[in-house]
C-alpha positions in Angstrom: -28.9 -33.6 0.1 -26.0 -31.4 -0.8 -22.9 -32.8 -2.3 -19.3 -31.7 -2.2 -19.7 -30.6 -5.9 -22.7 -28.4 -5.2 -21.0 -27.0 -2.1 -18.0 -25.9 -4.3 -20.2 -24.0 -6.6 -22.0 -22.2 -3.6 -19.0 -21.5 -1.2 -17.4 -18.4 -2.5 -18.1 -16.4 0.7 -17.7 -19.5 3.0 -14.2 -18.7 4.1 -15.0 -15.1 5.0 -18.2 -16.1 7.0 -16.5 -18.7 9.1 -13.5 -16.3 9.7 -15.7 -13.4 10.9 -18.0 -15.6 13.0 -14.9 -17.1 14.7 -13.5 -13.6 15.4 -16.7 -12.1 16.6 -17.1 -15.0 18.9 -13.3 -14.4 20.1 -12.3 -17.8 19.1 -8.7 -18.8 17.9 -8.4 -21.4 15.2 -7.3 -23.7 17.8 -10.5 -23.0 19.8 -12.6 -23.7 16.9 -11.0 -26.8 15.9 -11.1 -28.1 19.5 -15.1 -27.5 19.6 -15.5 -29.3 16.3 -13.5 -32.4 17.6 -16.0 -32.4 20.7 -18.8 -32.6 18.3 -17.6 -35.1 15.7 -13.8 -36.0 15.8 -13.9 -37.7 12.5 -15.3 -34.7 10.5 -13.6 -32.0 12.5 -10.9 -29.7 10.7 -7.5 -29.4 11.9 -6.0 -26.0 12.7 -4.0 -25.9 9.3 -7.1 -27.2 7.2 -9.4 -24.6 8.9 -6.8 -21.8 7.9 -6.9 -22.9 4.5 -10.8 -22.9 4.4 -10.8 -19.3 5.9 -8.4 -18.2 3.2 -10.4 -19.9 0.4 -7.9 -22.4 -0.4 -10.0 -25.6 0.5 -13.7 -26.3 0.5 -14.8 -28.3 3.4 -17.0 -31.5 3.0 -20.6 -31.2 3.6 -20.0 -33.3 6.8 -17.3 -30.8 8.1 -19.3 -27.8 7.3 -22.3 -29.2 9.3 -19.8 -29.6 12.3 -18.9 -26.0 11.9 -22.3 -24.9 11.5 -23.3 -26.8 14.8 -20.7 -24.8 16.8 -22.0 -21.6 15.7 -25.6 -22.5 15.8 -26.2 -21.7 12.1 -28.0 -23.5 9.2 -25.7 -25.0 6.6 -27.4 -22.8 4.0 -26.4 -19.7 5.9 -22.7 -20.3 4.9 -23.4 -20.7 1.1 -23.7 -18.1 -1.6 -27.5 -17.7 -1.5 -27.4 -16.1 1.8 -25.4 -13.0 1.3 -25.4 -12.0 5.0 -23.9 -8.6 4.1 -22.8 -7.6 7.9 -21.2 -11.0 8.3 -19.2 -10.7 5.2 -17.7 -7.2 6.2 -14.5 -7.4 8.2 -14.9 -6.7 11.8 -13.2 -3.3 12.2 -14.0 -2.7 15.8 -12.8 0.7 17.0 -10.3 0.9 14.1 -10.3 4.0 12.0 -10.8 4.6 8.2 -13.5 3.3 6.1 -15.1 -0.2 6.4 -13.4 -3.1 4.3 -15.0 -5.6 2.1 -14.4 -9.4 1.8 -11.9 -10.4 -0.6 -14.1 -13.0 -2.0 -14.4 -15.0 -4.2 -11.0 -15.8 -3.2 -9.8 -16.6 -6.8 -10.4 -13.1 -7.9 -8.3 -11.6 -5.2 -5.2 -13.8 -5.6 -1.8 -11.9 -5.7 -1.4 -12.6 -9.4 -4.8 -11.1 -10.5 -4.6 -8.0 -8.2 -1.1 -7.4 -9.7 -2.8 -7.1 -12.9 -6.0 -5.5 -12.0 -4.8 -2.7 -9.7 -2.4 -1.0 -12.3 -5.3 -1.3 -14.8 -7.8 0.4 -12.4 -5.2 3.3 -11.6 -4.6 3.8 -15.3 -8.3 4.1 -16.1 -9.1 6.4 -13.1 -5.8 8.6 -13.7 -4.6 7.6 -10.2 -0.8 8.1 -10.0 1.4 5.5 -8.4 2.3 8.0 -5.7 -1.4 8.7 -4.9 -2.1 4.9 -4.7 0.9 4.6 -2.2 -0.4 7.5 -0.2 -3.9 5.7 -0.1 -2.2 2.5 1.2 -0.3 4.2 3.8 -3.2 6.4 5.1 -5.3 2.9 5.4 -2.4 1.5 7.4 -2.0 4.5 9.6 -5.8 4.7 10.4 -6.1 1.1 11.0 -3.3 1.4 13.5 -5.0 4.6 14.9 -1.4 6.4 14.6 0.2 3.8 17.0 3.8 3.2 15.7 5.9 2.5 18.9 9.0 1.7 17.0 9.2 5.1 15.2 8.4 6.7 18.7 11.3 4.9 20.1 13.7 5.8 17.3 12.8 9.4 17.8 13.1 9.3 21.5 16.6 7.8 21.1 17.7 10.8 19.3 16.0 13.6 21.0 16.1 12.1 24.6 12.5 13.1 25.0 13.6 16.8 25.4 10.9 19.4 24.4 11.0 21.9 23.1 14.0 21.3 20.9 15.5 24.4 19.4 16.8 25.1 15.9 20.5 24.9 17.4 19.6 21.6 18.9 18.4 20.1 15.6 21.3 21.6 13.7 23.7 19.8 16.3 22.0 16.6 15.7 22.2 17.0 11.9 26.1 17.6 12.2 26.4 14.5 14.6 24.7 12.4 11.9 27.1 13.5 9.3 24.9 16.0 7.5 26.2 19.4 6.1 23.9 22.0 5.9 23.8 24.5 2.7 21.4 27.1 2.1 19.6 28.2 -1.4 17.3 30.8 -2.2 14.0 30.2 -4.1 10.8 32.3 -4.0 7.3 30.8 -4.1 5.8 30.6 -7.7 2.2 29.8 -8.8 1.5 26.6 -10.4 -1.4 24.3 -11.1 -1.8 21.7 -8.4 -2.8 18.0 -9.0 -6.5 19.1 -9.1 -6.0 22.0 -11.5 -6.2 24.7 -9.0 -3.7 27.5 -9.1 -1.6 27.9 -5.9 1.7 29.1 -4.6 4.4 26.5 -4.1 8.0 26.7 -3.0 10.7 24.0 -2.7 11.8 24.1 1.0 14.6 21.4 1.3 16.2 18.5 -0.4 19.0 16.0 0.2 22.1 14.9 -2.1 24.2 12.1 -1.3 26.3 11.2 0.6 25.4 13.9 3.3 24.6 17.4 2.0 21.0 18.9 3.1 19.9 21.9 1.3 17.6 24.5 3.1 15.6 27.2 1.5 16.5 30.6 3.1 13.0 31.4 3.6 12.9 28.8 6.4 15.1 31.1 8.5 12.0 33.4 9.1 9.8 30.6 10.3 11.7 28.7 12.9 8.8 26.1 13.5 8.8 25.0 9.8 12.6 24.9 9.8 12.6 22.7 12.8 10.2 20.3 11.1 12.1 20.2 8.0 15.3 19.3 10.1 13.5 16.6 11.9 12.2 15.1 8.9 15.7 14.8 7.2 17.0 13.6 10.7 14.4 10.8 10.3 15.6 9.8 6.9 19.2 9.7 8.1 18.4 7.8 11.1 15.7 5.4 9.8 16.8 5.0 6.1 20.6 5.5 6.4 20.5 8.8 4.5 18.5 7.6 1.6 17.2 10.8 0.8 16.7 10.5 -3.0 13.0 11.1 -2.6 13.0 13.3 0.4 12.8 16.7 -1.2 10.1 18.8 0.4 7.8 21.6 -0.6 5.1 23.8 0.7 2.0 24.9 -1.0 -1.2 23.8 -2.4 0.1 21.1 -4.8 1.6 17.9 -3.4 5.0 18.6 -5.0 6.7 20.4 -7.6 7.1 17.6 -10.1 5.0 17.2 -13.2 2.1 14.9 -13.2 3.2 11.4 -12.7 2.4 8.3 -14.6 -0.4 6.2 -13.4 1.8 3.2 -13.5 2.6 1.7 -10.3 6.3 1.1 -9.6 7.5 -0.7 -6.4 9.7 2.3 -5.8 6.7 4.5 -5.5 5.4 2.5 -2.7 8.7 2.3 -1.0 9.6 6.0 -1.1 6.1 7.1 0.0 6.4 4.8 3.1 9.8 6.1 3.8 8.6 9.7 3.7 5.7 8.9 6.0 8.0 7.2 8.4 10.2 10.2 8.4 7.5 12.6 8.9 5.9 10.7 11.7 9.5 10.5 13.3 9.7 14.2 13.1 6.6 14.7 15.0 7.7 12.2 17.7 11.1 14.0 17.9 9.8 17.5 18.3 6.7 16.5 20.5 8.0 13.3 22.3 4.8 11.2 23.4 5.1 11.6 27.3 6.0 15.3 27.6 3.7 16.5 25.0 0.8 14.4 26.4 1.6 16.1 29.8 1.5 19.4 28.1 -1.8 18.7 26.4 -3.2 17.6 29.7 -2.2 20.9 31.4 -3.6 22.9 28.5 -6.8 21.0 27.9 -5.8 20.0 24.4 -5.9 23.7 23.3 -4.3 24.4 19.8 -2.3 27.1 21.4 -0.4 24.3 23.1 2.0 24.3 20.1 3.6 27.5 21.2 4.8 26.0 24.4 6.1 23.0 22.5 7.7 25.2 20.0 6.1 23.7 16.9 3.6 24.7 14.4 -0.2 24.3 14.9 0.0 21.5 12.2 2.6 19.4 14.0 0.9 19.7 17.3 -2.7 18.8 16.0 -1.3 15.9 14.2 0.6 14.6 17.3 -2.6 15.0 19.3 -4.1 12.2 17.3 -1.1 10.0 18.1 -0.4 10.7 21.8 -3.9 11.1 23.3 -5.2 8.2 25.2 -8.5 8.6 23.5 -8.0 6.9 20.0 -11.1 8.2 18.1 -9.5 11.3 16.3 -9.5 12.8 12.9 -7.5 15.6 11.3 -7.9 17.5 8.1 -5.8 20.1 6.3 -8.0 22.0 3.8 -6.6 24.4 1.2 -10.0 25.3 -0.2 -13.5 24.3 0.4 -13.7 21.1 -1.5 -10.0 20.1 -1.3 -8.3 18.4 1.5 -4.5 18.0 1.2 -3.9 15.9 4.3 -6.5 13.6 6.0 -6.4 11.3 9.0 -9.5 9.3 10.0 -8.6 7.2 13.1 -12.2 7.5 14.2 -13.8 6.4 10.7 -15.4 9.7 10.0 -16.5 9.8 6.4 -14.5 12.2 4.2 -16.1 15.7 3.5 -14.1 15.2 0.2 -10.8 13.7 -0.8 -7.4 15.1 -1.7 -7.2 13.7 -5.3 -10.0 15.7 -6.8 -11.9 18.8 -6.2 -15.4 18.8 -6.0 -18.1 21.7 -6.6 -20.4 21.0 -3.8 -18.7 20.5 -0.4 -21.0 20.6 2.5 -20.6 24.2 3.5 -21.4 23.3 7.3 -18.3 21.3 7.8 -16.2 23.3 10.4 -13.0 22.9 8.3 -14.8 24.6 5.4 -16.7 27.1 7.5 -13.5 28.5 8.8 -12.5 29.9 5.3 -15.3 32.5 5.7 -14.4 33.5 9.4 -12.1 36.5 10.0 -10.1 37.5 13.1 -10.9 34.3 14.9 -7.9 32.3 16.1 -9.9 28.9 16.3 -13.4 27.7 16.4 -15.1 24.7 18.1 -18.1 22.9 16.6 -20.4 20.0 17.6 -21.6 18.1 14.5 -24.0 15.5 13.7 -23.1 13.4 10.7 -24.9 10.1 9.4 -22.4 7.0 9.3 -23.7 3.8 7.8 -27.4 5.2 8.1 -27.0 6.2 11.9 -26.1 9.6 13.1 -23.0 10.2 15.2 -21.7 13.0 17.3 -18.4 14.5 16.4 -16.7 17.6 17.9 -13.7 19.4 16.3 -11.6 22.6 16.8 -10.4 24.4 13.5 -7.8 27.1 13.1 -6.8 29.2 9.9 -3.3 29.7 9.2 -0.8 30.7 6.4 1.9 28.4 4.9 5.4 29.6 4.0 4.3 30.1 0.3 1.6 32.5 1.6 -1.4 30.3 1.1 -4.3 30.3 3.4 -5.5 26.9 4.7 -7.5 25.5 7.6 -6.3 22.8 10.2 -9.1 20.7 11.8 -8.7 18.2 14.7 -11.7 16.5 15.9 -13.0 13.3 17.7 -15.9 11.1 17.6 -17.9 11.4 20.9 -20.1 8.3 20.8 -17.3 5.9 22.3 -16.6 8.4 25.1 -20.5 8.7 25.7 -20.9 4.9 25.6 -18.1 4.6 28.1 -20.2 6.7 30.5 -23.2 4.5 30.1 -25.0 6.9 28.0 -27.2 5.7 24.9 -25.0 7.4 22.4 -27.2 6.4 19.6 -30.3 7.7 21.0 -28.5 11.0 21.9 -27.4 11.4 18.3 -30.8 10.6 17.0 -32.5 13.3 19.2 -29.8 16.0 18.3 -30.2 15.0 14.7 -34.0 15.6 14.9 -33.7 18.8 16.6 -31.2 20.1 13.8 -33.6 19.0 11.0 -36.5 20.8 12.6 -34.4 23.9 13.1 -33.1 24.3 9.5 -29.9 22.2 10.3 -28.5 24.1 13.5 -30.1 23.7 17.0 -29.5 24.8 20.7 -28.4 21.8 22.5 -30.9 20.7 25.2 -29.8 21.1 28.8 -29.8 17.4 29.7 -27.6 16.5 26.6 -25.5 19.5 27.3 -24.9 18.1 30.8 -23.8 14.7 29.5 -21.6 16.1 26.8 -20.0 18.6 29.3 -19.4 15.6 31.7 -17.6 13.8 28.8 -15.5 16.9 27.9 -14.3 17.1 31.4 -13.4 13.4 31.6 -11.4 13.6 28.1 -10.0 16.9 29.5 -10.5 18.7 26.0 -11.7 22.3 26.4 -12.9 22.9 22.8 -15.5 20.1 23.5 -16.9 22.0 26.5 -17.0 25.1 24.4 -18.6 23.4 21.4 -21.8 22.8 23.6 -22.3 26.4 24.3 -23.0 26.8 20.5 -25.7 25.3 18.2 -25.1 21.8 16.9 -24.7 21.5 13.2 -26.1 19.0 10.9 -23.3 17.9 8.3 -23.2 15.6 5.4 -20.7 13.7 3.4 -22.1 15.1 -0.1 -24.0 18.3 -0.8 -26.4 16.4 -3.1 -27.5 14.2 -0.2 -28.0 16.9 2.2 -30.2 15.9 5.3 -31.2 19.6 6.0 -34.8 20.9 5.2 -34.5 22.7 2.8 -31.7 20.9 1.3 -28.6 23.3 0.9 -27.6 21.6 -2.5 -30.9 22.2 -4.1 -31.1 25.8 -2.7 -27.6 26.5 -4.1 -28.8 25.2 -7.5 
């Protein structure tokens, strides 16, 4: 017979298990409380008490837990620490992007006070700056929301009136209306070590000084698409943050900024300024490519990267906006400056990273499309169908990559892609079986395999439904087996060992 004292010692994951069970059964706390009342009104938790149980603030009595266990048809021991039930501890992500979360249990170790002490210590020991940590938080928020920020879209539409394309003159008029005065300065690109210790060219492109002066690098005059983006970002700062542009200086190149390496201590201002920069950048994309007109353009063009020419923006802006305006939500976007280094990352489809943007690695999987493109000359863009293991199961991804030069003269590769499994499932296709079959074909063909006719038909059908031309092009080429780490290569023979 369990006592309440023994329950307290074994209930560290109890709240998480109850919360995840409730959500997976689509029950509100009111629903669960009502069902408990039907079973035993004397032992049933109230809604407020149930909330405290789920947050680890209270431990139920044995009798109350037995009632909850009856609702979910579980043994009482299932809720206790002896049964880890790992899948049930992991927060339900559904179709949300980014990596899977973890249960913040035992709750007393994840209190605000403890986290406020532990996080700075962790960042200090790993050499992660406050700005980098802020960017990770923002990226997680962006991926969780799958680039859906309607309030920023509306703010941009109010300013631009959903016009597309906007000219440089249009944007200059808007800056003037907002009380901004434009001044020009001259600065040439210079070589410096980025945050990963890699030498690249960087150039300062714009900065704002209160109360209302915007300084632009004269180099921007030769690249109207970049000039428009810079103006749009600063318009965003003026509209969203009342011209609070103290941290809104902008630069181009392999390094994230021209400032010396920052302290790993986390200051509240780091988070605030990074968030404001993100909002202004998202605003800029929405101003230059308003949702409805840009989606209509993409529909007419079959989501070709060349659509950026009609929109009057850079390929980078257009590809990032694809992930936000498409009715299909399972997108990713990478901006790679070298094989092994990603400067910009978005994973609304939860695809594992082929490396991060805080450190450079020596063995990136050479078969990722975003890295293969570095070795391709005289090709505007390239589509690729890929098989990648995620949580032990293969998934089918498709992407389009293009190689471009930035204002400082650095070559980098942009890549926009989608997870095809949800689209296949929507058509009644067993996506897991199809991905498994394709993976085995790739393994038996040294990593790249011609797509069988039956699978090609199903994928072509999905390409037509999604209206994405490069998905249709990708099925005409061999599918590629890729991995998240070179030293865990699924190919036979393994690329990593061959390279060694």
